N, C-alpha and C positions, 0 to 999 in steps of 0.2 A: 604245372598242373593247372588246368583250365577249369574254373568252378561255373557250373551251370546256375542259369537266374531260375528263378521259381517262376512259372506261369499259371497263373489261377483265373478262374471266368470271374470272380467279382470279390470284393473285399469282405464279403461276410463268411468266405471260406478261409480266409485268411488264420482263422483262430483252430482251423482244423490242421494246419499245417505241423508236420514234424521240426523237431529242433534242428536235426541236421540239414535239413532242405534250406531251412532259413538261415543256418549257419553259414552255408555255400554263396546264398546272396548276400549275406551281409559282409564277409569276408570280401567277396567282388567288389560290392559298390561301396563300402565303406571306409577299407582299409586300402590305402593307395601303395605302399611298398609291399614287396615280396617280404620283407624279412618281417613287418607288422604283422601280415595276412599269416603267417608261420606262429608268430608267438602268440597271438590273441587267437587264432585256432587252435594251438596246445591248451590254450588257458580255459577256453570254452567247453571244448570237449570233456575237458576234466571236469569241469562245473556241471557237464550235464550228467556225467557217471554219479557225481556225489550228490546230487538233487534227486536224482531217478524218476524225473518225469519225462513223458514222452512229446511233449509239446509246451511252447513258454505258456499258452494260455492255463496248464495246469498249474502254474505256480502259485504261493501265496507269499504273505509278506512273512511269516514265521519261517517258512523255508529259505527265503533269501538271509534273514537275520541268524538261522542256524548256520547256513552255508559261511558267512561272514564268520562265526564262531570257528568254525570249523579250519579255515585258512588262518584265523589268528593262533590256532592252538598247535599249528605245526612251527617246526625249529627255522622256517626259512627266513631268509634275510627280508628286513622291511621293505625294499623296492620289489621285491619278490611278491609278498603280501600285496602290495599297493597295486603291480600289475594285474594280479587275478582278479581283482575286485572291481579296478576299474575296467576289465575287460567285459565283465558281466553287464556293471552299469552301462556301459556303450552299448552292449547287444541288445538290451532291454530298452533303452530308450529308443534304440531303431528300431526294433520289432513293433513296440509300442506306437509311432508314428504310423506303422503299417495296418494297424488294426490288429495283431496276431495276437495280442491280449490288453488286459485292462487294468494291468495294475499301474496307478498312479505314479507319476514323476515324484512326490512327494515321498510317497512309500518307498519306491528304490532308493531314494537320495538318504532317507532316514534310515533302511536297514542295511545298506550297502556304504554306511559311510568309509572314507578312506582311512587307513591306519596312521597315526601319526608317528613320525619318524625321523629321527634326528642322525645322520651318518655323520660321524666325525672324520673318518678317513675310509672313503668309499672307494678308492683306487690304490692298488699295490704296484707303483711302477719299479721299473728295473734299476738297479745302481749302474754306473758307467760299467763298471766293474763286470757284471754280471750280464751286461748290454754285449760285451766285448767278447766274452766265452761262449756268449750263445751264438755269437756271428761266426767265432773260429769252428764252432762245431758244427755248423752247416755245410752240408756236401755242395760243392760249386754247382752252379745252373738254376735249377727251378727253385731248391729249396734256399740256397742262399738269397736269390731275388725274393723269394717269398717273405722271408725274416726281412729284408731292406723295404720294402713297400708297404709293410705293417710300421716299422720301428724307425724306419727313416722318412715315412710320407703321412703315417698316421692313419692309414686306410682302416675300416671297419671290416669284419672277415666276410661280410655279404660281399663288401666293394671289390677284395681283393680275389675273393674266387669267381668275379663277374666280370674281370679285367678280359681285355681280347688284344691281341697283338698289335690292331691299328692303333690303341687307346695310349699306345707310347710314342710322343711325339717327339723328334730326335732334330729340334733345330737349336737356335742360338740359345735359347734357354731350354734346355732338356724336360718335360713334364709330363704327365698321365692325366689324362682325360677320365675322370670318374664320372660315367653315367649310371643316371637314375638312382642316385645315392638314397639316403633316407629322405622321405619326404617326397621321393621321385625328382630331385633334383639334380643337374650336372654341377661339375664343378673342377676347376683345374688346379693340379697340385704339382708347384715346380719341384725337379728333382735336384740332390747335389750330385754332382758331376762324377762320382764313385759309383752311386747308385746308378747313373744313367751308364755306364758303363759296364755294370753288370747285366743290366736289361739288353745292351747291345748284344753282348756276346750270346746270352740265353735267347734271344730272339732269332739270331740269325744260326742258331743249333736248331729251332724249332723246324725250319725248311718252309715257314709261311703257315702253319697250323695256327686256327684262330684261335682259341681259348691260350691264355697267357701261362695259367697253370692246369697241367694235365694229370690225371693219373696214370702212372707208369703201365699197369698192367692193361688197364683199360684203353687209355687216351682218349679219354673223357674228361670235361671239367673236373676239376677238383670238387667234392661237396664241403660243406661246413663242418663236417665228421672228420673228413680226410684232412682240414686243414689242423685240427685241433689236434689229429693223431699226429702229424707230422712235427708241430710244434712241440708237446709232449716229447716226444722221441729225442728232439734236438737238445732240448731241457736237459733229459736224464743223461745223454751224451756228454753235454756241458759240465755234467757234475754236479746240477743244480736240483736235482731230483727232491730235495728238502725242502725248497723253496716254491711256494705256491704261486707258480706262474702259469696264467693260461695265454691264447692267442689273443686275447683282448687286452691284455696288460701291454702289448705292445704300442698299442695305439696310445694308452695313457701315458706310457713313458715318454713316447713322442710329445705329447702336449706338455708334459712337465720341461722337458729338455728344452722345448721350444720358449718356455717362459724363463727358464732359469738363461738362455742366450738371450734375453733381452727382447723377446718378440712381445709387439703391442697384442693385447687381447681380442682386438677386433680383428686383425689379420691372423691370429692362432684361430678364432671361430671360423673364418673364413675356411681355411686349410681344412678343417676337419669337418665342415659341413654342419655346422651347428646353425639351427633357424634361429636358436634364442642366445643371446649373449650370456643367461643366467647358467647356460649347461656349462659353458667355456668356464666361466667364473669360479666354478666348484674346484677346478685344478688349482685354482690359488691359495686354498686351502693346505695345499701339500708344501707349499714353499715352506723352507726351515729358517732357522736364523741365520746360517750363514747367508741364503739367498735374500733375507731381508735385510741384514747389514748392508750387502752389496747396494741396495736400494735407496738407503739411507744417505741424502746427500753432503758432503763438507761440511765442516763448521763454518758459520759465517764469518768472513772478511774482519778484522777490528777493524775500528774507525780510526 
């Protein structure tokens, strides 16, 4: 989707521009990745409905405070609440810099304070048994490879759906080229030989079609919803429907397995495409007593 930029004759008219027009311009110029545009777009359109104003210039501090209270009154996860409030803060800062409203930065900060949250176990990785059952339930070809590039390469859903046939490099070290990942950064992810072998078979059967993962009925690139649906179907087929497994759990599982296999956190951060090492550090919280025991050095030698 291409967002149209707002064109106005002078800055004085900006206060008369509607929310949706400014939102389109904000998503185009402020949000670099497609995934950020999707998430922020959803949050800010929801805020528009809740606030009930035509333009950002119609907002008041009281409205913002009530919006924050509305968010906190819902049973969403802490991270979801923080995202909704952060999206609105960013949008209001950006539109204020253009002169689209007169709400001060201090007022925005005060009325849209980020909620405090402590997430003890934010991720639900799969056990080795669950991973094996899921892979055995996957039909050969597209579905099996989809699971492998998420479970065995740690890709985000948006990165998996964007893969093309050319992104599989079958060299001495087989790898995937992840183009324009989060933060619009490219990265290279080496593959285990088994994953590479499945990729070779799948891509040969594709007869040169460009997207790596396509919908069987339409022949078009799989959507996020399509990937979610496929993963949930394989979860049920594996007899794991009672377990809260999402497509994104596969990425978390890759990270935890990499740590348990002795991977250095800096290397794992690069594999996952994290821009901040602190993001990768969160996975350490999932290491359990057996993992910690393996990390304890042997007792010192007696003199």
